[in-house]
C-alpha positions as YAML, in Angstrom:
chain: A
units: angstrom
residues:
- id: 1
  name: UNK
  ca: [136.05, -20.07, -0.71]
- id: 2
  name: UNK
  ca: [133.50, -22.14, -2.58]
- id: 3
  name: UNK
  ca: [129.93, -21.80, -1.38]
- id: 4
  name: UNK
  ca: [127.87, -24.94, -0.97]
- id: 5
  name: UNK
  ca: [124.89, -25.18, -3.30]
- id: 6
  name: UNK
  ca: [122.38, -27.85, -2.21]
- id: 7
  name: UNK
  ca: [120.91, -27.91, -5.72]
- id: 8
  name: UNK
  ca: [124.20, -28.70, -7.38]
- id: 9
  name: UNK
  ca: [124.42, -32.08, -9.02]
- id: 10
  name: UNK
  ca: [127.00, -33.61, -6.70]
- id: 11
  name: UNK
  ca: [127.74, -37.32, -7.02]
- id: 12
  name: UNK
  ca: [126.64, -39.47, -4.11]
- id: 13
  name: UNK
  ca: [128.47, -42.60, -3.07]
- id: 14
  name: UNK
  ca: [126.57, -45.68, -2.02]
- id: 15
  name: UNK
  ca: [127.71, -48.39, 0.37]
- id: 16
  name: UNK
  ca: [129.88, -49.98, -2.32]
- id: 17
  name: UNK
  ca: [131.88, -46.80, -2.73]
- id: 18
  name: UNK
  ca: [130.70, -46.26, -6.26]
- id: 19
  name: UNK
  ca: [129.41, -42.91, -7.29]
- id: 20
  name: UNK
  ca: [125.76, -42.83, -8.14]
- id: 21
  name: UNK
  ca: [124.03, -40.56, -10.59]
- id: 22
  name: UNK
  ca: [123.64, -36.95, -9.53]
- id: 23
  name: UNK
  ca: [120.33, -36.06, -7.87]
- id: 24
  name: UNK
  ca: [118.77, -32.93, -9.20]
- id: 25
  name: UNK
  ca: [115.50, -31.50, -7.95]
- id: 26
  name: UNK
  ca: [113.33, -29.34, -10.07]
- id: 27
  name: UNK
  ca: [110.89, -26.82, -8.67]
- id: 28
  name: UNK
  ca: [108.38, -27.79, -11.31]
- id: 29
  name: UNK
  ca: [108.40, -31.35, -9.96]
- id: 30
  name: UNK
  ca: [107.99, -30.26, -6.34]
- id: 31
  name: UNK
  ca: [105.18, -27.82, -6.94]
- id: 32
  name: UNK
  ca: [102.36, -28.96, -9.20]
- id: 33
  name: UNK
  ca: [100.72, -26.55, -11.55]
- id: 34
  name: UNK
  ca: [97.80, -24.83, -9.73]
- id: 35
  name: UNK
  ca: [95.87, -24.61, -12.98]
- id: 36
  name: UNK
  ca: [96.00, -28.36, -13.49]
- id: 37
  name: UNK
  ca: [95.12, -28.94, -9.85]
- id: 38
  name: UNK
  ca: [92.06, -26.70, -9.99]
- id: 39
  name: UNK
  ca: [90.91, -28.40, -13.17]
- id: 40
  name: UNK
  ca: [91.28, -31.77, -11.47]
- id: 41
  name: UNK
  ca: [89.28, -30.54, -8.48]
- id: 42
  name: UNK
  ca: [86.50, -29.31, -10.76]
- id: 43
  name: UNK
  ca: [86.40, -32.67, -12.50]
- id: 44
  name: UNK
  ca: [86.21, -34.50, -9.17]
- id: 45
  name: UNK
  ca: [83.43, -32.17, -8.06]
- id: 46
  name: UNK
  ca: [81.45, -32.85, -11.21]
- id: 47
  name: UNK
  ca: [81.92, -36.58, -10.86]
- id: 48
  name: UNK
  ca: [80.81, -36.60, -7.22]
- id: 49
  name: UNK
  ca: [77.82, -34.38, -8.07]
- id: 50
  name: UNK
  ca: [76.75, -36.74, -10.82]
- id: 51
  name: UNK
  ca: [77.04, -39.67, -8.41]
- id: 52
  name: UNK
  ca: [74.94, -37.86, -5.78]
- id: 53
  name: UNK
  ca: [72.26, -36.75, -8.23]
- id: 54
  name: UNK
  ca: [68.84, -37.99, -7.14]
- id: 55
  name: UNK
  ca: [67.05, -40.06, -9.78]
- id: 56
  name: UNK
  ca: [63.97, -38.47, -11.28]
- id: 57
  name: UNK
  ca: [61.64, -41.23, -10.09]
- id: 58
  name: UNK
  ca: [62.76, -40.67, -6.50]
- id: 59
  name: UNK
  ca: [62.09, -36.94, -6.88]
- id: 60
  name: UNK
  ca: [58.60, -37.63, -8.23]
- id: 61
  name: UNK
  ca: [57.89, -40.07, -5.40]
- id: 62
  name: UNK
  ca: [59.06, -37.46, -2.88]
- id: 63
  name: UNK
  ca: [56.62, -34.91, -4.28]
- id: 64
  name: UNK
  ca: [53.81, -37.47, -4.11]
- id: 65
  name: UNK
  ca: [54.60, -37.92, -0.42]
- id: 66
  name: UNK
  ca: [54.54, -34.15, 0.06]
- id: 67
  name: UNK
  ca: [51.16, -33.85, -1.65]
- id: 68
  name: UNK
  ca: [49.57, -36.70, 0.33]
- id: 69
  name: UNK
  ca: [50.81, -35.42, 3.68]
- id: 70
  name: UNK
  ca: [49.90, -31.84, 2.74]
- id: 71
  name: UNK
  ca: [46.36, -32.86, 1.77]
- id: 72
  name: UNK
  ca: [45.74, -34.51, 5.15]
- id: 73
  name: UNK
  ca: [47.39, -31.58, 6.91]
- id: 74
  name: UNK
  ca: [45.24, -28.94, 5.22]
- id: 75
  name: UNK
  ca: [41.99, -30.79, 5.92]
- id: 76
  name: UNK
  ca: [42.99, -31.38, 9.54]
- id: 77
  name: UNK
  ca: [43.92, -27.74, 10.10]
- id: 78
  name: UNK
  ca: [40.71, -26.56, 8.44]
- id: 79
  name: UNK
  ca: [38.69, -28.78, 10.77]
- id: 80
  name: UNK
  ca: [40.74, -27.70, 13.79]
- id: 81
  name: UNK
  ca: [40.26, -24.00, 13.06]
- id: 82
  name: UNK
  ca: [36.54, -24.55, 12.57]
- id: 83
  name: UNK
  ca: [36.23, -26.25, 15.95]
- id: 84
  name: UNK
  ca: [38.34, -23.61, 17.70]
- id: 85
  name: UNK
  ca: [36.94, -20.45, 16.07]
- id: 86
  name: UNK
  ca: [33.31, -21.37, 15.33]
- id: 87
  name: UNK
  ca: [32.42, -24.09, 17.84]
- id: 88
  name: UNK
  ca: [28.70, -23.35, 17.62]
- id: 89
  name: UNK
  ca: [28.63, -24.77, 14.08]
- id: 90
  name: UNK
  ca: [29.86, -28.18, 15.29]
- id: 91
  name: UNK
  ca: [28.38, -28.54, 18.77]
- id: 92
  name: UNK
  ca: [25.08, -29.98, 17.56]
- id: 93
  name: UNK
  ca: [26.75, -32.78, 15.60]
- id: 94
  name: UNK
  ca: [28.28, -34.07, 18.84]
- id: 95
  name: UNK
  ca: [25.18, -33.50, 20.99]
- id: 96
  name: UNK
  ca: [26.84, -30.67, 22.89]
- id: 97
  name: UNK
  ca: [25.19, -27.46, 24.03]
- id: 98
  name: UNK
  ca: [25.77, -24.37, 26.13]
- id: 99
  name: UNK
  ca: [29.03, -23.06, 27.49]
- id: 100
  name: UNK
  ca: [30.39, -26.54, 28.37]
- id: 101
  name: UNK
  ca: [29.72, -27.73, 24.83]
- id: 102
  name: UNK
  ca: [31.40, -24.67, 23.32]
- id: 103
  name: UNK
  ca: [34.48, -25.04, 25.50]
- id: 104
  name: UNK
  ca: [34.69, -28.78, 24.81]
- id: 105
  name: UNK
  ca: [34.48, -28.21, 21.07]
- id: 106
  name: UNK
  ca: [37.15, -25.51, 21.20]
- id: 107
  name: UNK
  ca: [39.36, -27.85, 23.20]
- id: 108
  name: UNK
  ca: [39.02, -30.49, 20.48]
- id: 109
  name: UNK
  ca: [40.06, -27.90, 17.90]
- id: 110
  name: UNK
  ca: [43.15, -26.94, 19.90]
- id: 111
  name: UNK
  ca: [44.05, -30.61, 20.29]
- id: 112
  name: UNK
  ca: [43.77, -30.98, 16.51]
- id: 113
  name: UNK
  ca: [46.19, -28.10, 16.01]
- id: 114
  name: UNK
  ca: [48.68, -29.66, 18.42]
- id: 115
  name: UNK
  ca: [48.35, -32.96, 16.59]
- id: 116
  name: UNK
  ca: [49.22, -31.40, 13.24]
- id: 117
  name: UNK
  ca: [52.44, -29.68, 14.33]
- id: 118
  name: UNK
  ca: [54.36, -32.75, 13.16]
- id: 119
  name: UNK
  ca: [53.26, -32.42, 9.53]
- id: 120
  name: UNK
  ca: [55.12, -29.30, 8.21]
- id: 121
  name: UNK
  ca: [58.69, -30.65, 8.58]
- id: 122
  name: UNK
  ca: [57.71, -33.86, 6.78]
- id: 123
  name: UNK
  ca: [56.01, -31.90, 4.01]
- id: 124
  name: UNK
  ca: [59.08, -29.66, 3.69]
- id: 125
  name: UNK
  ca: [61.72, -32.43, 3.49]
- id: 126
  name: UNK
  ca: [60.34, -35.96, 3.81]
- id: 127
  name: UNK
  ca: [63.69, -37.71, 3.34]
- id: 128
  name: UNK
  ca: [65.35, -35.71, 6.09]
- id: 129
  name: UNK
  ca: [62.54, -36.17, 8.64]
- id: 130
  name: UNK
  ca: [61.97, -39.90, 8.33]
- id: 131
  name: UNK
  ca: [61.41, -40.50, 12.04]
- id: 132
  name: UNK
  ca: [58.87, -37.68, 12.16]
- id: 133
  name: UNK
  ca: [57.02, -39.20, 9.20]
- id: 134
  name: UNK
  ca: [56.73, -42.38, 11.23]
- id: 135
  name: UNK
  ca: [55.31, -40.35, 14.12]
- id: 136
  name: UNK
  ca: [52.68, -38.84, 11.80]
- id: 137
  name: UNK
  ca: [51.62, -42.29, 10.61]
- id: 138
  name: UNK
  ca: [51.51, -43.53, 14.21]
- id: 139
  name: UNK
  ca: [49.29, -40.58, 15.16]
- id: 140
  name: UNK
  ca: [46.96, -41.39, 12.31]
- id: 141
  name: UNK
  ca: [46.73, -45.03, 13.40]
- id: 142
  name: UNK
  ca: [46.00, -44.03, 17.01]
- id: 143
  name: UNK
  ca: [43.25, -41.68, 15.86]
- id: 144
  name: UNK
  ca: [41.68, -44.25, 13.58]
- id: 145
  name: UNK
  ca: [41.72, -47.01, 16.21]
- id: 146
  name: UNK
  ca: [40.38, -44.70, 18.91]
- id: 147
  name: UNK
  ca: [37.54, -43.42, 16.75]
- id: 148
  name: UNK
  ca: [36.64, -46.96, 15.73]
- id: 149
  name: UNK
  ca: [36.45, -48.03, 19.38]
- id: 150
  name: UNK
  ca: [34.25, -45.05, 20.22]
- id: 151
  name: UNK
  ca: [31.95, -45.88, 17.34]
- id: 152
  name: UNK
  ca: [31.75, -49.54, 18.32]
- id: 153
  name: UNK
  ca: [30.74, -48.71, 21.90]
- id: 154
  name: UNK
  ca: [28.26, -45.97, 20.98]
- id: 155
  name: UNK
  ca: [24.75, -46.86, 22.18]
- id: 156
  name: UNK
  ca: [21.81, -47.01, 19.82]
- id: 157
  name: UNK
  ca: [19.78, -43.83, 19.43]
- id: 158
  name: UNK
  ca: [22.61, -41.39, 18.71]
- id: 159
  name: UNK
  ca: [22.38, -41.34, 14.95]
- id: 160
  name: UNK
  ca: [23.74, -37.82, 14.48]
- id: 161
  name: UNK
  ca: [26.70, -38.47, 16.75]
- id: 162
  name: UNK
  ca: [27.34, -41.80, 15.04]
- id: 163
  name: UNK
  ca: [27.39, -40.18, 11.61]
- id: 164
  name: UNK
  ca: [29.87, -37.55, 12.84]
- id: 165
  name: UNK
  ca: [32.20, -40.24, 14.17]
- id: 166
  name: UNK
  ca: [31.80, -42.21, 10.93]
- id: 167
  name: UNK
  ca: [32.93, -39.13, 9.02]
- id: 168
  name: UNK
  ca: [36.11, -38.92, 11.06]
- id: 169
  name: UNK
  ca: [36.77, -42.63, 10.64]
- id: 170
  name: UNK
  ca: [36.34, -42.42, 6.88]
- id: 171
  name: UNK
  ca: [38.68, -39.47, 6.47]
- id: 172
  name: UNK
  ca: [41.35, -40.80, 8.83]
- id: 173
  name: UNK
  ca: [41.32, -44.18, 7.08]
- id: 174
  name: UNK
  ca: [41.69, -42.50, 3.68]
- id: 175
  name: UNK
  ca: [44.45, -40.24, 4.98]
- id: 176
  name: UNK
  ca: [46.31, -43.17, 6.50]
- id: 177
  name: UNK
  ca: [46.06, -45.08, 3.24]
- id: 178
  name: UNK
  ca: [47.37, -42.16, 1.18]
- id: 179
  name: UNK
  ca: [50.25, -41.28, 3.47]
- id: 180
  name: UNK
  ca: [51.38, -44.83, 4.25]
- id: 181
  name: UNK
  ca: [51.18, -45.93, 0.61]
- id: 182
  name: UNK
  ca: [53.15, -42.94, -0.71]
- id: 183
  name: UNK
  ca: [55.71, -43.17, 2.09]
- id: 184
  name: UNK
  ca: [56.17, -46.91, 1.70]
- id: 185
  name: UNK
  ca: [56.61, -46.55, -2.06]
- id: 186
  name: UNK
  ca: [59.27, -43.87, -1.56]
- id: 187
  name: UNK
  ca: [61.22, -46.03, 0.87]
- id: 188
  name: UNK
  ca: [61.00, -49.03, -1.45]
- id: 189
  name: UNK
  ca: [62.14, -46.95, -4.42]
- id: 190
  name: UNK
  ca: [65.09, -45.52, -2.51]
- id: 191
  name: UNK
  ca: [66.13, -49.00, -1.46]
- id: 192
  name: UNK
  ca: [66.07, -50.25, -5.04]
- id: 193
  name: UNK
  ca: [68.07, -47.26, -6.25]
- id: 194
  name: UNK
  ca: [70.73, -47.86, -3.58]
- id: 195
  name: UNK
  ca: [70.92, -51.55, -4.45]
- id: 196
  name: UNK
  ca: [71.26, -50.73, -8.14]
- id: 197
  name: UNK
  ca: [74.02, -48.20, -7.44]
- id: 198
  name: UNK
  ca: [75.82, -50.75, -5.28]
- id: 199
  name: UNK
  ca: [75.66, -53.38, -8.01]
- id: 200
  name: UNK
  ca: [77.02, -50.92, -10.56]
- id: 201
  name: UNK
  ca: [79.87, -50.03, -8.20]
- id: 202
  name: UNK
  ca: [80.74, -53.70, -7.75]
- id: 203
  name: UNK
  ca: [80.67, -54.30, -11.50]
- id: 204
  name: UNK
  ca: [82.93, -51.32, -12.15]
- id: 205
  name: UNK
  ca: [85.41, -52.34, -9.46]
- id: 206
  name: UNK
  ca: [85.55, -55.90, -10.79]
- id: 207
  name: UNK
  ca: [86.46, -54.80, -14.32]
...
């Protein structure tokens, strides 16, 4: 008895009754070479990595954002710790005295520390924490506007208190300028890089 071999080159008849060419399947055609496949995967990985590589100017702009936010953060924390740990050194500048003045000054220091909890994630990875960077800028604006209103409504005769508020206004305005300028420049640069990459992709696809 003849055994049936599915790999044998048996002629196949079509609808016309004519025999067609034998169909032979080769294992080498069914299974691709794993060496060639791995090499192709490595090439694709390199190509995608090169496409995802961040331009140097974006990296530099990101570090500028980190430095600006970190500068404001360090000064804020230094001031907050001074208010919370050594309130006696700052009570006189705000016309405070005694136990109520010490407690009020320490409370301001603790509020400063709470305020600055939003900075570290932005300093760590600005591009990942974009919404939080907006919160930091909003906090800075609120502080600057509030201090300016306090200064504008301060009666005459409180020169020492006025100078202390002026110091806060000056620093918060400078900090807002640094952070907003660096952040805005980074966003603008990223937008231009994306537009340039999109144009290059369109040009390549149209060739």
